[in-house]
Backbone as numpy.savetxt, mean C-alpha at the origin, in Angstrom:
# Nx Ny Nz CAx CAy CAz Cx Cy Cz
2.59 0.59 -14.39 3.39 -0.11 -13.40 2.89 0.32 -12.01
2.71 -0.65 -11.14 2.30 -0.35 -9.77 3.52 0.03 -8.94
3.26 0.62 -7.77 4.37 0.94 -6.86 5.13 -0.32 -6.48
4.40 -1.40 -6.23 5.05 -2.64 -5.82 5.96 -3.18 -6.93
5.50 -3.10 -8.17 6.34 -3.53 -9.30 7.58 -2.65 -9.42
7.40 -1.34 -9.20 8.54 -0.42 -9.26 9.55 -0.74 -8.16
9.05 -1.02 -6.95 9.92 -1.39 -5.84 10.73 -2.63 -6.18
10.06 -3.66 -6.70 10.75 -4.91 -7.04 11.78 -4.69 -8.15
11.47 -3.87 -9.13 12.40 -3.57 -10.22 13.63 -2.83 -9.70
13.39 -1.83 -8.86 14.52 -1.07 -8.30 15.38 -1.95 -7.40
14.76 -2.80 -6.59 15.53 -3.70 -5.73 16.39 -4.65 -6.56
15.83 -5.16 -7.66 16.59 -6.05 -8.53 17.77 -5.31 -9.16
17.55 -4.05 -9.54 18.63 -3.26 -10.14 19.74 -2.98 -9.13
19.37 -2.68 -7.89 20.37 -2.45 -6.85 21.20 -3.71 -6.65
20.53 -4.87 -6.58 21.25 -6.14 -6.40 22.17 -6.40 -7.59
21.68 -6.17 -8.81 22.49 -6.36 -10.02 23.71 -5.44 -10.00
23.49 -4.17 -9.65 24.60 -3.22 -9.60 25.66 -3.65 -8.59
25.23 -4.18 -7.45 26.17 -4.63 -6.43 26.98 -5.83 -6.92
26.33 -6.74 -7.63 27.02 -7.92 -8.15 28.04 -7.50 -9.22
27.60 -6.65 -10.15 28.50 -6.18 -11.21 29.64 -5.36 -10.60
29.32 -4.52 -9.63 30.35 -3.72 -8.97 31.40 -4.58 -8.31
30.99 -5.69 -7.69 31.93 -6.61 -7.05 32.85 -7.26 -8.08
32.31 -7.56 -9.26 33.10 -8.23 -10.31 34.21 -7.31 -10.85
33.93 -6.01 -10.92 34.88 -5.08 -11.53 35.48 -4.12 -10.51
35.43 -4.49 -9.25 35.86 -3.59 -8.18 37.29 -3.11 -8.36
38.19 -3.97 -8.79 39.60 -3.60 -8.91 39.85 -2.60 -10.04
38.99 -2.61 -11.07 39.24 -1.75 -12.23 38.54 -0.40 -12.13
37.65 -0.21 -11.16 36.94 1.07 -11.03 37.84 2.13 -10.41
37.74 3.33 -10.95 38.45 4.46 -10.36 37.67 4.91 -9.11
38.28 5.72 -8.29 37.61 6.25 -7.10 36.36 7.04 -7.51
36.49 7.76 -8.62 35.36 8.55 -9.13 34.20 7.63 -9.53
34.50 6.51 -10.22 33.47 5.55 -10.61 32.82 4.92 -9.39
33.63 4.58 -8.40 33.10 3.97 -7.18 32.16 4.93 -6.46
32.56 6.21 -6.39 31.72 7.22 -5.72 30.40 7.41 -6.49
30.48 7.44 -7.83 29.27 7.59 -8.65 28.34 6.40 -8.46
28.90 5.19 -8.46 28.09 3.99 -8.27 27.43 3.97 -6.88
28.15 4.46 -5.89 27.59 4.53 -4.54 26.42 5.51 -4.50
26.56 6.66 -5.18 25.47 7.64 -5.22 24.26 7.07 -5.95
24.50 6.34 -7.02 23.39 5.73 -7.76 22.68 4.71 -6.87
23.43 3.90 -6.14 22.83 2.94 -5.21 22.01 3.63 -4.14
22.55 4.75 -3.60 21.81 5.52 -2.59 20.51 6.07 -3.17
20.56 6.55 -4.42 19.37 7.09 -5.06 18.31 6.00 -5.24
18.73 4.82 -5.66 17.79 3.70 -5.80 17.16 3.37 -4.45
17.97 3.30 -3.39 17.45 2.96 -2.06 16.47 4.03 -1.56
16.76 5.30 -1.83 15.83 6.37 -1.45 14.51 6.25 -2.21
14.59 5.94 -3.50 13.37 5.77 -4.30 12.55 4.60 -3.78
13.20 3.50 -3.44 12.52 2.34 -2.89 11.82 2.72 -1.58
12.51 3.41 -0.70 11.94 3.82 0.59 10.73 4.73 0.38
10.82 5.66 -0.57 9.71 6.58 -0.84 8.49 5.83 -1.37
8.71 4.88 -2.28 7.60 4.10 -2.81 6.96 3.22 -1.73
7.79 2.63 -0.88 7.26 1.81 0.21 6.42 2.66 1.17
6.89 3.86 1.47 6.13 4.76 2.36 4.81 5.14 1.71
4.84 5.44 0.43 3.62 5.81 -0.29 2.62 4.65 -0.25
3.07 3.42 -0.41 2.19 2.26 -0.35 1.55 2.13 1.04
2.37 2.31 2.09 1.84 2.21 3.46 0.81 3.29 3.73
1.06 4.50 3.25 0.17 5.62 3.53 -1.13 5.55 2.76
-1.23 4.74 1.72 -2.47 4.60 0.97 -3.62 4.21 1.88
-3.32 3.40 2.86 -4.38 2.85 3.70 -4.76 3.75 4.85
-3.97 4.73 5.19 -4.30 5.62 6.31 -4.78 4.79 7.49
-3.97 3.86 7.93 -4.37 2.97 9.02 -4.68 3.80 10.25
-5.85 3.58 10.80 -6.32 4.37 11.93 -6.77 3.45 13.05
-6.50 3.81 14.29 -7.02 2.99 15.39 -8.54 3.12 15.43
-9.23 2.01 15.41 -10.68 2.05 15.34 -11.31 2.68 16.58
-10.64 2.62 17.72 -11.22 3.21 18.92 -11.36 4.72 18.79
-10.59 5.32 17.89 -10.62 6.77 17.73 -11.31 7.22 16.45
-11.34 6.40 15.44 -11.75 6.87 14.13 -12.49 5.79 13.35
-13.81 5.86 13.36 -14.62 4.93 12.59 -15.22 5.67 11.40
-15.50 4.95 10.31 -16.15 5.61 9.18 -17.60 5.97 9.53
-18.17 6.89 8.76 -19.58 7.23 8.95 -20.44 6.00 8.66
-21.56 5.90 9.37 -22.47 4.77 9.19 -22.94 4.63 7.75
-22.98 3.38 7.30 -23.62 2.97 6.05 -23.07 3.62 4.78
-21.83 4.13 4.83 -21.19 4.68 3.64 -20.22 3.64 3.10
-20.13 3.49 1.79 -19.19 2.52 1.21 -17.75 2.96 1.46
-16.92 2.01 1.88 -15.51 2.23 2.15 -14.73 1.03 1.63
-13.41 1.12 1.65 -12.54 0.02 1.26 -11.88 -0.51 2.53
-11.88 -1.84 2.71 -11.29 -2.43 3.91 -10.25 -3.48 3.54
-9.27 -3.68 4.44 -8.34 -4.80 4.34 -8.46 -5.59 5.63
-7.91 -6.79 5.64 -8.15 -7.72 6.74 -6.86 -8.18 7.40
-6.97 -8.53 8.68 -5.80 -9.03 9.39 -5.62 -10.53 9.20
-6.68 -11.23 8.81 -6.58 -12.68 8.69 -7.08 -13.21 7.34
-7.14 -12.34 6.34 -7.56 -12.76 5.00 -6.87 -11.88 3.97
-6.63 -12.44 2.80 -5.96 -11.69 1.74 -6.96 -10.81 1.00
-6.47 -9.77 0.41 -7.28 -8.93 -0.45 -7.94 -7.77 0.27
-8.73 -7.04 -0.50 -9.50 -5.91 0.00 -10.94 -6.08 -0.45
-11.84 -5.31 0.15 -13.24 -5.43 -0.21 -13.93 -4.09 0.00
-15.03 -3.89 -0.72 -15.88 -2.73 -0.49 -16.85 -3.12 0.61
-16.97 -2.24 1.61 -17.76 -2.59 2.79 -18.51 -1.37 3.32
-19.30 -1.62 4.36 -19.99 -0.56 5.10 -19.71 -0.78 6.58
-19.77 0.29 7.34 -19.67 0.21 8.79 -21.01 0.62 9.37
-21.50 -0.16 10.34 -22.77 0.18 10.99 -22.58 0.16 12.49
-23.02 1.23 13.13 -22.99 1.32 14.59 -24.27 0.69 15.11
-24.10 -0.19 16.10 -25.25 -0.89 16.67 -25.21 -0.78 18.18
-26.23 -1.32 18.85 -26.30 -1.25 20.32 -25.08 -1.88 20.99
-24.64 -3.03 20.52 -23.50 -3.73 21.11 -22.16 -3.30 20.51
-22.16 -2.23 19.74 -20.93 -1.75 19.11 -21.08 -1.78 17.61
-20.08 -1.27 16.93 -20.15 -1.22 15.48 -19.56 -2.46 14.83
-19.87 -2.63 13.55 -19.34 -3.77 12.80 -19.21 -3.38 11.33
-18.30 -4.07 10.65 -18.10 -3.89 9.22 -18.86 -4.99 8.48
-19.53 -4.60 7.38 -20.33 -5.52 6.59 -19.89 -5.46 5.14
-19.81 -6.64 4.48 -19.49 -6.63 3.05 -20.63 -5.99 2.25
-20.34 -4.96 1.49 -21.33 -4.33 0.62 -22.68 -4.15 1.28
-23.70 -4.82 0.74 -25.07 -4.73 1.27 -25.45 -5.94 2.10
-24.50 -6.80 2.45 -24.80 -8.00 3.23 -25.28 -7.64 4.64
-26.03 -8.56 5.23 -26.52 -8.38 6.60 -25.67 -9.11 7.62
-24.74 -9.94 7.17 -23.83 -10.64 8.10 -22.49 -9.92 8.10
-22.01 -9.61 9.30 -20.75 -8.86 9.41 -19.56 -9.76 9.08
-18.43 -9.13 8.78 -17.20 -9.89 8.57 -16.87 -10.69 9.84
-17.00 -10.02 10.99 -16.64 -10.65 12.26 -17.46 -11.91 12.51
-18.75 -11.89 12.16 -19.59 -13.08 12.37 -19.14 -14.25 11.51
-18.36 -13.96 10.46 -17.80 -15.00 9.59 -16.33 -15.26 9.88
-15.82 -14.69 10.99 -14.44 -14.97 11.39 -13.39 -14.18 10.64
-13.81 -13.11 9.95 -12.88 -12.26 9.20 -12.79 -10.92 9.93
-11.55 -10.45 10.17 -11.35 -9.26 10.98 -10.76 -8.13 10.14
-11.45 -6.99 10.16 -11.00 -5.81 9.43 -9.80 -5.22 10.16
-8.75 -4.97 9.39 -7.51 -4.42 9.93 -7.44 -2.91 9.72
-7.86 -2.45 8.55 -7.77 -1.04 8.21 -8.87 -0.69 7.23
-9.20 0.59 7.20 -10.19 1.06 6.24 -9.73 2.39 5.66
-10.31 2.73 4.53 -10.05 4.02 3.91 -11.24 4.39 3.05
-11.31 5.66 2.73 -12.37 6.14 1.83 -12.15 5.52 0.45
-13.23 5.32 -0.27 -13.09 4.88 -1.66 -12.49 6.03 -2.48
-11.67 5.70 -3.46 -11.14 6.77 -4.31 -12.28 7.45 -5.06
-12.12 8.73 -5.33 -13.14 9.44 -6.08 -13.07 9.02 -7.54
-14.24 8.98 -8.17 -14.28 8.65 -9.59 -13.76 9.84 -10.39
-12.98 9.55 -11.43 -12.51 10.67 -12.26 -13.71 11.30 -12.98
-13.63 12.60 -13.24 -14.75 13.23 -13.95 -14.89 12.65 -15.35
-16.11 12.50 -15.78 -16.40 11.94 -17.11 -16.61 13.09 -18.07
-15.85 13.08 -19.15 -16.01 14.12 -20.16 -17.07 13.68 -21.16
-18.04 14.54 -21.38 -19.11 14.24 -22.32 -18.89 15.11 -23.56
-18.77 14.43 -24.69 -18.58 15.20 -25.93 -19.95 15.55 -26.51
-20.05 16.74 -27.05 -21.32 17.22 -27.56 -21.56 16.80 -28.97
């Protein structure tokens, strides 16, 4: 399950709990109401934590301060296009640019603008059996 799927599931459960709670509001004891409120708070905290974790995955950095090293593969997202891509950053005389993989045409020359970048995740170690 992805973080986004978990967020959607928890949000649906919170909404369901609120609907069910409204239906049986008159029959709940004060203790039940307090317990249900704590459960709702716990769901909302979990949702907030997952959303924060999703945002932090990208380590969004202002490009004026922090560019990737030249010609190293990185992961990029875009401000005007969906999805992510593996790219390279190259510093040139007129400034730097992001390029898809090994392409010679930059994203910008094709009207696509990089919004954020991050290092590629490290590959898990491969176990070799003897």
